[in-house]
N, C-alpha and C positions, 0 to 999 in steps of 0.2 A: 658154660661160664666163659670160655674163651671167646665165644661169639659176642657176648655182652661187653666184654672189655674192648673188643675191636670196634663195636658200634659206638661205644663211649669215646674212643680215640677219634673216630670220624667226626663226631659231633663237636669235639673240642677244636677242630681245625678252623683257622680263620685265615682267609686269603686277603693279603694286602693288595690294594689297588690305589691308583692315584686319586680315586674318588673318596675312599674311606681313610686315607692317610695323608694329611697335608705335608708331613715330612718327606714321604716318598715322592709326592708330586713335585716338591721343591727340588729334590735331588735329581729326579728324572728330567725336569726342565733345565737344570744346570748342565747335565750330561748332554742333552739334546742340543743346547746352544753351543757347547764346545765342539760337538761333532759337526754341526753346520759350519762353524768357523774353520775347522780343519779342512773340511771338504772344499770350502770356498778358496782357501789358500792353495790346496792341491790343484784344483781346476785352473787357478790363475797361473801356477807354475807350469802346468802342462800346456796351457795356451801359449805361454812365452817360449816354450821349446819348439813349437810347431811352426 
């Protein structure tokens, strides 16, 4: 019985990816853009210090 419930739980799992979730893709794109912006600003500041 315990094996059946564990198999059932495994079947119910759904993995979200940017391909199957437009909301996740939008959020990840926003985060990526922010990180790129921060890195660009960081590199600019570092270049000015050298």
